[in-house]
C-alpha positions in Angstrom: -0.2 0.1 0.0 1.2 3.6 -1.2 0.4 6.2 1.5 2.0 8.1 4.6 4.1 6.3 7.5 2.5 7.5 10.8 3.3 5.9 14.3 1.0 5.6 16.8 1.1 5.4 20.5 -1.2 2.8 22.2 -1.6 2.8 26.4 -3.7 1.0 28.7 -4.2 0.2 32.7 -7.6 -0.8 32.9 -9.3 -3.9 32.7 -6.6 -6.1 31.5 -4.2 -4.0 29.7 -2.2 -6.1 27.7 -6.0 -7.5 25.6 -6.7 -4.2 25.7 -3.8 -3.3 23.0 -4.0 -6.4 21.4 -7.8 -5.3 20.5 -6.6 -1.7 19.6 -4.1 -3.3 17.0 -6.6 -5.6 15.3 -8.9 -2.4 15.1 -6.0 -0.2 13.7 -5.6 -3.0 11.0 -9.2 -3.0 10.1 -9.3 1.2 9.7 -9.9 2.0 6.1 -7.0 2.7 3.7 -4.7 1.7 6.1 -2.3 -1.0 6.7 -0.9 -2.3 9.9 3.0 -3.0 9.2 4.4 -4.2 12.8 4.1 -2.7 16.2 7.0 -2.6 18.9 7.2 -5.0 22.0 5.1 -3.8 25.2 6.2 -2.3 27.8 5.2 -1.5 31.5 5.6 2.0 32.9 4.5 3.7 36.0 1.6 6.3 35.5 1.8 10.1 35.1 0.6 12.5 37.2 -0.8 13.0 40.6 -3.7 10.4 40.1 -3.1 7.1 42.5 -3.5 4.3 39.9 -1.9 1.1 38.3 1.0 0.8 35.9 0.5 0.9 32.3 0.6 -1.2 29.2 2.4 1.0 26.1 3.1 0.2 22.3 4.0 2.0 19.5 2.2 0.8 16.2 3.6 1.4 12.6 0.9 2.1 10.0 0.7 2.9 6.3 -2.5 5.1 5.2 -3.7 7.3 3.0 -5.9 8.9 5.6 -5.2 12.6 6.1 -4.1 13.5 9.4 -7.4 14.9 10.9 -9.5 11.8 9.5 -6.8 9.0 10.8 -7.2 11.1 14.5 -11.0 10.8 13.9 -10.6 7.2 13.4 -8.5 6.5 16.5 -10.6 8.3 18.7 -13.6 5.9 17.5 -11.4 2.9 18.2 -10.8 4.5 21.8 -14.9 5.2 21.5 -15.6 1.6 21.0 -13.4 0.6 23.8 -15.4 1.9 26.3 -13.1 5.4 26.7 -14.9 8.7 28.1 -13.0 11.3 27.3 -12.8 14.9 29.7 -12.1 12.4 32.9 -9.6 13.5 35.0 -6.0 14.7 33.4 -3.4 11.4 33.6 -6.3 9.1 34.7 -6.7 5.6 34.6 -7.6 4.8 30.5 -9.3 1.6 29.3 -7.5 2.9 25.9 -5.1 5.6 24.8 -3.9 6.3 21.1 -1.9 9.2 19.9 -1.4 9.8 16.8 2.5 10.9 17.1 3.7 10.9 14.1 1.9 11.3 10.2 4.9 11.5 7.8 6.6 14.5 7.6 3.5 16.6 8.8 4.0 19.6 11.3 0.5 20.2 12.0 -0.3 22.6 15.0 -4.4 22.8 15.1 -7.4 23.1 17.5 -7.0 19.0 18.8 -4.5 17.9 16.3 -0.8 18.2 17.0 1.4 16.4 14.7 4.4 15.1 15.8 2.5 14.5 19.2 3.5 17.6 21.2 4.5 15.6 24.3 6.0 12.9 23.4 9.8 13.8 23.5 9.3 14.1 27.3 7.8 10.4 27.5 10.0 7.1 27.9 7.1 5.2 27.4 6.7 6.5 24.3 10.1 7.4 22.5 11.4 3.7 23.8 8.8 1.7 21.6 9.2 4.2 19.1 12.9 3.9 18.9 12.7 0.1 19.1 10.8 0.4 15.4 12.9 2.9 14.0 16.0 3.7 16.0 17.1 6.7 13.5 13.4 8.3 12.9 14.2 12.4 12.2 11.3 14.3 13.7 9.5 16.4 11.2 10.9 19.8 13.1 12.8 17.7 16.4 15.7 15.9 14.9 16.5 12.1 15.8 14.4 10.7 18.3 18.1 9.0 19.7 19.4 12.2 20.9 16.2 13.2 22.9 15.8 9.6 24.2 19.5 10.0 25.5 18.0 12.7 28.1 15.2 10.3 29.4 15.1 8.3 32.2 14.0 5.3 30.3 14.8 2.7 33.3 11.1 3.4 34.1 10.2 1.2 30.8 10.2 -2.4 31.3 9.6 -5.0 28.3 6.8 -7.1 29.1 6.6 -9.0 25.7 8.6 -8.8 22.5 6.8 -8.3 19.6 7.3 -11.3 18.2 5.8 -13.1 21.1 2.4 -11.1 20.6 
């Protein structure tokens, strides 16, 4: 399939998180005008923010899509909704599923409700570690190679729980 190479961050810490990520990957593979190329290993990571909650399971999926970024984001939000996610809850709270559009080709987008590359991904080892597993030389539009950003983070908080080939 031709189209744009995009990366999607996945996370869950409710209702069998690993199973939630597998369901989300299945849904990504069925999105229109999109093919799921591969996904990273799964990582156990501590939650962000002040809310006491269980650790998250995180991963990154690589897709090839013909969907424009806004439409792709709408598809991701629909997957979250079907899984039972209700947006507007407590910031950094527990989630049944969280899907973030991290990168959409070489696009740099800053619109209401859509920023690509994802604006906070450079601060988050739980995003950069699995992303670097898929493409350690990835050059983020406007930000440079992820390796330099990853070197500034505490990656010890990301514990691999499953190899991509194990899933």
